[in-house]
Structure formats: C-alpha cells, structure tokens
N, C-alpha and C positions, 0 to 999 in steps of 0.2 A: 405523567404529563409534565411538560415544561411550562414555566410561567408565561413564556412568550406565545404559547399555544392555548392558554386558558381563555375561554370566551369571556367577553366583557360582562361585568356585573355578576360573575359567578363566584360565590364565596368558596374559599379553599384554605388549606393549611399547607405550610411548607413541610415537605417530607424529607428533603435533602438539599444540600448546596454543594456543588462541586467547586470548592475553594481553589483547586489547582487550575481551573479554567479561567479564573479571574486574575487580573493584574493585582499585585499586592495592595496597591493604594485603593482599588475598587473594593477588594475584600474587606479591608479595614473600615472603609466607609459604611459598607453594608452591616458589618458587625456593630459599629457604633450606632446605627439607626435601628438596631434590634432584630435584624434578620437572623433567624435560627430555626432549627427543626421545631415543628409544632406551632409556629406563629401563624395566626390568621392573616390572610392576605386576599385582596380582590383587585383585579384590573379594572380601571374605570375609564381609561382613554388610551387610544393609540394615535400616534402622529400620522399626518396625511401622506408624508413622503417616506416610503419604505417602512411604514408603520412604526417609525422611530421618532421620539422616545415613547415609552410605555409608562403611563401614570398608574401607580398602584396605591391602594389604601392599606396601610399597616397600622392597626389600632386607630388612632385619631389623626395620624399623619398621612399626607399625600406625598408620595416620593416618585420622582421621575427616574427611570432606568433606561439605559440603552438596551436594544434588543439582544445584543451579545451577552450582557449581564443577566438579563431575564432568562436566557437560554441555559444558564448554569444553575438555575433554581428549579428543582422538581417540586411539584405540588400535587395534592390529592383534593379534588373537589369535595365539598361538604355534601352529604346525602340530602336529598330534598326532605322538607319537613311536612309534606302534605298529609292530610288525614288526621291531624291532631286538633282537638277542640280549642 
C-alpha cells in the first residue's frame, strides 16, 4: 500500500521508498528527516483540496508531504493489537 492510500490514524512501517520517483531535492529532504525502510509512520491529516498536503507523524515529528511524494512511499500497516491483556 502507498502512503497516500493509508487510512488516517493507521500506524504503519515504511516498507520501501521509490527514490527514482522523487525529485533529487525531495529525496534528500526525506532522507534528512529520517525516512527509510522500517521507520514507523502514521498519516494524521489530509488537506481539503485534492487531499494535498498529507501530514504524517514520523517519530515525534509531524511532516507535511505532497501527495506525489507520499505515493513514492510504500507502507505496511501494523497488525492490530487486540486481545492482549
């Protein structure tokens, strides 16, 4: 699933990033902000017009991404934790 398709408030982990789909400057910014395989991420808001930008929580940071940038990031939703005491 791509990050731009992840339902709001659904915890996930980055499974892959298509760096070639991003402009070099955008890729560098994402790397500097800690985007990498295995990183925990959650979408927390989508903009009203064209659902752009997308606000994501990465660690303790909130980061705004354009939809095209989020589409280059593949994620795996975390399994539900139900049933544990």
